[in-house]
ROSE-4610 file (N, C-alpha, C; in Angstrom, 1 decimal, always signed):
// ROSE-4610
residu = [M/M/M/Q/Q/Q/I/I/I/V/V/V/T/T/T/T/T/T/W/W/W/I/I/I/V/V/V/D/D/D/R/R/R/W/W/W/N/N/N/N/N/N/C/C/C/L/L/L/G/G/G/D/D/D/A/A/A/W/W/W/R/R/R/W/W/W/F/F/F/N/N/N/T/T/T/L/L/L/N/N/N/T/T/T/E/E/E/E/E/E/W/W/W/L/L/L/L/L/L/V/V/V/L/L/L/A/A/A/A/A/A/V/V/V/C/C/C/A/A/A/V/V/V/G/G/G/F/F/F/L/L/L/F/F/F/M/M/M/R/R/R/G/G/G/S/S/S/G/G/G/S/S/S/R/R/R/A/A/A/N/N/N/A/A/A]
num = [1/1/1/2/2/2/3/3/3/4/4/4/5/5/5/6/6/6/7/7/7/8/8/8/9/9/9/10/10/10/11/11/11/12/12/12/13/13/13/14/14/14/15/15/15/16/16/16/17/17/17/18/18/18/19/19/19/20/20/20/21/21/21/22/22/22/23/23/23/24/24/24/25/25/25/26/26/26/27/27/27/28/28/28/29/29/29/30/30/30/31/31/31/32/32/32/33/33/33/34/34/34/35/35/35/36/36/36/37/37/37/38/38/38/39/39/39/40/40/40/41/41/41/42/42/42/43/43/43/44/44/44/45/45/45/46/46/46/47/47/47/48/48/48/49/49/49/50/50/50/51/51/51/52/52/52/53/53/53/54/54/54/55/55/55]
x = [-66.5/-65.4/-65.7/-66.7/-67.1/-67.7/-68.4/-69.0/-68.0/-66.9/-65.8/-65.2/-64.9/-64.3/-65.1/-66.4/-67.3/-67.3/-67.4/-67.4/-66.1/-64.9/-63.7/-63.7/-64.1/-64.2/-65.1/-66.3/-67.2/-66.6/-66.0/-65.4/-64.2/-63.4/-62.4/-62.9/-64.0/-64.6/-65.3/-65.8/-66.4/-65.3/-64.2/-63.0/-62.5/-62.4/-61.9/-62.9/-64.2/-65.2/-65.2/-65.0/-65.0/-63.7/-62.6/-61.4/-61.5/-62.1/-62.3/-63.2/-64.3/-65.1/-64.4/-63.6/-62.8/-61.8/-61.1/-60.2/-61.0/-62.2/-63.0/-63.4/-63.3/-63.7/-62.5/-61.3/-60.2/-60.0/-59.6/-59.3/-57.9/-57.4/-56.0/-55.0/-55.2/-54.2/-54.1/-55.3/-55.3/-54.6/-54.8/-54.1/-52.6/-52.1/-50.7/-50.1/-50.9/-50.5/-50.4/-51.4/-51.4/-50.2/-49.9/-48.8/-47.4/-47.3/-46.1/-45.9/-47.0/-46.9/-46.5/-47.1/-46.8/-45.4/-44.9/-43.5/-42.5/-42.9/-42.0/-42.0/-43.1/-43.1/-42.4/-42.5/-41.8/-40.3/-39.9/-38.5/-37.9/-38.6/-38.2/-38.1/-39.1/-39.0/-37.8/-37.6/-36.4/-35.1/-35.1/-33.8/-33.6/-34.6/-34.5/-34.2/-34.4/-34.2/-32.8/-31.8/-30.5/-29.7/-28.5/-27.7/-27.5/-27.7/-27.6/-26.2/-25.2/-23.9/-23.2/-23.3/-22.5/-23.3/-24.5/-25.2/-24.9]
y = [-91.7/-91.6/-91.0/-90.1/-89.5/-90.6/-91.6/-92.6/-93.4/-93.8/-94.5/-93.7/-92.4/-91.6/-91.4/-91.3/-91.2/-92.5/-93.6/-94.9/-95.1/-94.7/-94.8/-93.9/-92.7/-91.8/-92.3/-92.8/-93.4/-94.6/-95.4/-96.6/-96.1/-95.2/-94.7/-94.1/-93.3/-92.7/-93.8/-94.8/-95.9/-96.6/-96.9/-97.5/-96.7/-95.4/-94.5/-94.5/-94.4/-94.5/-95.8/-96.9/-98.2/-98.3/-97.8/-97.8/-97.0/-95.8/-94.9/-95.5/-96.2/-96.8/-98.0/-98.6/-99.7/-99.2/-98.1/-97.5/-97.0/-96.5/-96.0/-97.1/-98.4/-99.5/-100.1/-99.7/-100.2/-99.8/-100.7/-100.4/-100.0/-99.8/-99.3/-100.3/-101.6/-102.6/-102.7/-102.7/-102.8/-101.6/-100.4/-99.2/-99.4/-100.0/-100.2/-101.2/-102.2/-103.1/-102.4/-101.5/-100.8/-99.9/-99.2/-98.3/-99.0/-100.2/-101.0/-101.5/-101.9/-102.3/-101.1/-100.0/-98.8/-98.4/-98.4/-98.1/-99.1/-100.4/-101.4/-101.2/-101.0/-100.8/-99.5/-98.4/-97.2/-97.4/-98.2/-98.4/-99.2/-100.2/-100.9/-100.0/-99.1/-98.2/-97.3/-96.8/-95.9/-96.6/-97.8/-98.6/-98.8/-99.0/-99.2/-97.9/-96.7/-95.5/-94.9/-95.7/-95.2/-94.9/-94.6/-94.2/-95.4/-95.1/-96.2/-96.1/-95.3/-95.1/-96.4/-97.3/-98.5/-99.7/-99.5/-100.5/-100.6]
z = [-12.2/-11.3/-9.9/-9.9/-8.6/-7.7/-8.3/-7.5/-6.8/-7.5/-6.9/-5.8/-6.0/-5.1/-3.9/-4.0/-2.9/-2.1/-2.8/-2.1/-1.3/-1.8/-1.1/+0.1/+0.0/+1.1/+2.2/+1.8/+2.8/+3.5/+2.8/+3.4/+4.4/+4.0/+4.9/+6.2/+6.0/+7.2/+8.1/+7.5/+8.3/+9.1/+8.4/+9.1/+10.2/+10.0/+11.1/+12.3/+12.0/+13.0/+13.8/+13.1/+13.8/+14.7/+14.2/+14.9/+16.2/+16.0/+17.2/+18.2/+17.8/+18.7/+19.5/+18.8/+19.4/+20.4/+20.1/+21.1/+22.3/+22.1/+23.3/+24.2/+23.8/+24.6/+25.4/+25.2/+25.8/+27.3/+28.1/+29.5/+29.7/+30.9/+31.1/+30.7/+31.0/+30.6/+29.1/+28.4/+27.0/+26.3/+26.9/+26.4/+26.5/+27.6/+27.8/+26.7/+26.4/+25.4/+24.0/+23.7/+22.5/+22.4/+23.6/+23.6/+23.4/+24.0/+23.9/+22.4/+21.8/+20.4/+19.5/+19.7/+18.8/+19.0/+20.3/+20.5/+19.9/+19.9/+19.3/+17.8/+17.2/+15.7/+15.4/+16.2/+15.9/+16.1/+17.1/+17.2/+16.0/+15.5/+14.3/+13.1/+12.9/+11.8/+11.9/+13.1/+13.3/+13.1/+13.5/+13.2/+11.8/+11.0/+9.6/+8.8/+9.4/+8.6/+8.8/+9.2/+9.5/+8.2/+8.3/+7.1/+6.2/+5.0/+3.9/+3.2/+3.8/+3.1/+3.0/+4.1/+4.1/+3.3/+2.9/+2.2/+0.8]
């Protein structure tokens, strides 16, 4: 079981490192696109978390 846990943790750390390296390569215009996408997704999640009393 420890081998599986170690493998999962290693893969997770590699994914985070790869994502961080990708973010470091973005220029200003690409950062604005990422910001817009994150804001849009956040807006959709907030719209979906409203009151469920009427549903």
